[in-house]
C-alpha positions as YAML, in Angstrom:
chain: A
units: angstrom
residues:
- id: 1
  name: MET
  ca: [-4.48, 2.27, 1.33]
- id: 2
  name: LYS
  ca: [-1.28, 4.10, 0.50]
- id: 3
  name: HIS
  ca: [1.28, 1.70, -1.07]
- id: 4
  name: PHE
  ca: [4.13, 4.26, -0.97]
- id: 5
  name: SER
  ca: [5.47, 6.60, 1.58]
- id: 6
  name: ASP
  ca: [5.60, 10.18, 0.33]
- id: 7
  name: ASN
  ca: [9.18, 10.30, 1.61]
- id: 8
  name: TRP
  ca: [10.24, 7.44, -0.61]
- id: 9
  name: ILE
  ca: [9.02, 9.20, -3.71]
- id: 10
  name: LYS
  ca: [10.41, 12.59, -2.61]
- id: 11
  name: GLU
  ca: [13.77, 10.87, -2.01]
- id: 12
  name: TRP
  ca: [13.69, 9.44, -5.47]
- id: 13
  name: CYS
  ca: [12.73, 12.78, -6.95]
- id: 14
  name: GLN
  ca: [15.61, 14.48, -5.29]
- id: 15
  name: ASP
  ca: [18.07, 11.94, -6.40]
- id: 16
  name: ASN
  ca: [16.92, 12.20, -9.96]
- id: 17
  name: GLY
  ca: [16.29, 15.92, -10.31]
- id: 18
  name: TRP
  ca: [12.53, 15.81, -10.53]
- id: 19
  name: THR
  ca: [10.70, 18.69, -8.75]
- id: 20
  name: ASP
  ca: [7.39, 19.79, -7.36]
- id: 21
  name: LEU
  ca: [6.00, 16.31, -6.46]
- id: 22
  name: PHE
  ca: [2.21, 16.02, -6.08]
- id: 23
  name: LEU
  ca: [-0.37, 13.28, -5.85]
- id: 24
  name: GLU
  ca: [-3.24, 13.36, -8.29]
- id: 25
  name: SER
  ca: [-5.94, 10.63, -8.20]
- id: 26
  name: ARG
  ca: [-3.61, 8.00, -6.73]
- id: 27
  name: HIS
  ca: [-0.76, 8.75, -9.11]
- id: 28
  name: TYR
  ca: [2.46, 10.58, -8.26]
- id: 29
  name: TRP
  ca: [3.40, 13.47, -10.67]
- id: 30
  name: ALA
  ca: [6.43, 15.69, -10.81]
- id: 31
  name: PHE
  ca: [8.43, 17.83, -13.20]
- id: 32
  name: PRO
  ca: [11.34, 15.92, -14.80]
- id: 33
  name: PRO
  ca: [14.60, 17.76, -15.21]
- id: 34
  name: HIS
  ca: [14.30, 20.73, -17.67]
- id: 35
  name: ALA
  ca: [10.59, 20.01, -18.29]
- id: 36
  name: VAL
  ca: [7.66, 22.54, -18.39]
- id: 37
  name: MET
  ca: [4.98, 19.85, -17.89]
- id: 38
  name: PRO
  ca: [4.64, 17.40, -15.01]
- id: 39
  name: LEU
  ca: [4.70, 13.79, -15.86]
- id: 40
  name: PRO
  ca: [3.65, 10.74, -13.82]
- id: 41
  name: ILE
  ca: [6.42, 9.00, -11.99]
- id: 42
  name: PRO
  ca: [7.19, 5.89, -14.22]
- id: 43
  name: LYS
  ca: [5.63, 2.71, -13.08]
- id: 44
  name: GLU
  ca: [8.95, 0.85, -13.40]
- id: 45
  name: THR
  ca: [10.42, 3.33, -10.88]
- id: 46
  name: LEU
  ca: [7.53, 2.83, -8.55]
- id: 47
  name: ILE
  ca: [7.97, -0.97, -8.76]
- id: 48
  name: GLN
  ca: [11.67, -0.57, -7.99]
- id: 49
  name: ILE
  ca: [10.97, 1.68, -5.06]
- id: 50
  name: LYS
  ca: [8.44, -0.78, -3.64]
- id: 51
  name: ALA
  ca: [10.88, -3.71, -4.06]
- id: 52
  name: GLU
  ca: [13.58, -1.81, -2.19]
- id: 53
  name: LYS
  ca: [11.49, -0.28, 0.62]
- id: 54
  name: GLY
  ca: [8.91, -3.13, 1.23]
- id: 55
  name: LEU
  ca: [5.60, -2.49, 2.99]
- id: 56
  name: SER
  ca: [4.31, 1.04, 3.67]
- id: 57
  name: GLU
  ca: [3.08, 2.05, 7.11]
- id: 58
  name: ASP
  ca: [-0.54, 1.67, 5.97]
- id: 59
  name: GLU
  ca: [0.19, -1.89, 4.67]
- id: 60
  name: LYS
  ca: [1.85, -2.83, 7.97]
- id: 61
  name: ILE
  ca: [-1.10, -1.59, 9.97]
- id: 62
  name: TRP
  ca: [-3.65, -3.40, 7.81]
- id: 63
  name: SER
  ca: [-1.58, -6.57, 7.98]
- id: 64
  name: LEU
  ca: [-1.56, -6.42, 11.76]
- id: 65
  name: ILE
  ca: [-5.33, -5.87, 11.79]
- id: 66
  name: ALA
  ca: [-5.87, -8.84, 9.54]
- id: 67
  name: VAL
  ca: [-3.80, -11.05, 11.76]
- id: 68
  name: THR
  ca: [-5.54, -9.69, 14.83]
- id: 69
  name: VAL
  ca: [-9.03, -10.35, 13.47]
- id: 70
  name: THR
  ca: [-8.03, -13.79, 12.42]
- id: 71
  name: ILE
  ca: [-6.71, -14.72, 15.87]
- id: 72
  name: ILE
  ca: [-9.88, -13.33, 17.51]
- id: 73
  name: ALA
  ca: [-12.00, -15.29, 15.02]
- id: 74
  name: ILE
  ca: [-10.12, -18.50, 15.91]
- id: 75
  name: ALA
  ca: [-10.79, -17.93, 19.59]
- id: 76
  name: PHE
  ca: [-14.57, -17.20, 18.96]
- id: 77
  name: THR
  ca: [-14.81, -20.25, 16.67]
- id: 78
  name: TYR
  ca: [-13.41, -22.46, 19.43]
- id: 79
  name: LEU
  ca: [-15.50, -20.93, 22.21]
- id: 80
  name: LEU
  ca: [-18.77, -20.86, 20.32]
- id: 81
  name: HIS
  ca: [-18.30, -24.08, 18.40]
- id: 82
  name: ASN
  ca: [-19.34, -22.15, 15.32]
- id: 83
  name: PRO
  ca: [-17.32, -21.44, 12.16]
- id: 84
  name: MET
  ca: [-18.99, -18.13, 11.28]
- id: 85
  name: ALA
  ca: [-16.29, -16.13, 12.89]
- id: 86
  name: LEU
  ca: [-13.68, -17.73, 10.71]
- id: 87
  name: VAL
  ca: [-15.89, -17.11, 7.68]
- id: 88
  name: PHE
  ca: [-16.05, -13.45, 8.61]
- id: 89
  name: ALA
  ca: [-12.28, -13.30, 9.22]
- id: 90
  name: PHE
  ca: [-11.64, -14.91, 5.73]
- id: 91
  name: ALA
  ca: [-13.89, -12.39, 4.00]
- id: 92
  name: PHE
  ca: [-12.35, -9.44, 5.91]
- id: 93
  name: THR
  ca: [-8.82, -10.63, 5.16]
- id: 94
  name: ALA
  ca: [-9.71, -11.28, 1.53]
- id: 95
  name: ILE
  ca: [-10.83, -7.64, 1.13]
- id: 96
  name: ILE
  ca: [-7.55, -6.50, 2.76]
- id: 97
  name: VAL
  ca: [-5.42, -8.70, 0.50]
- id: 98
  name: ALA
  ca: [-7.18, -7.50, -2.52]
- id: 99
  name: ASN
  ca: [-6.34, -3.86, -1.57]
- id: 100
  name: PHE
  ca: [-2.68, -4.75, -1.45]
- id: 101
  name: GLU
  ca: [-2.73, -5.10, -5.32]
- id: 102
  name: LEU
  ca: [-0.81, -2.21, -6.89]
- id: 103
  name: GLU
  ca: [-2.69, -0.12, -9.34]
- id: 104
  name: TYR
  ca: [-0.49, 1.81, -11.85]
...
């Protein structure tokens, strides 16, 4: 799951003079001003961008999927008089929520 939109990071890079942005193993790298070596985008900056911009498109889609699966599970639980659909929905949603954790 992508936690950041590439456009958000590109916008920050343009505003701060960083160039040649690229993604390497889930980390954003770019050349700082007057540098000859790329550096990872500072995690404080990524936290600030995330706080300002909110959820990425992937996160919005996965949130919608989790809510949809839960609603369907509630209907199946009611119709079948069996809680296993809710157990499945809980496990599925737990995995999605765990993927929301940011890894720096």
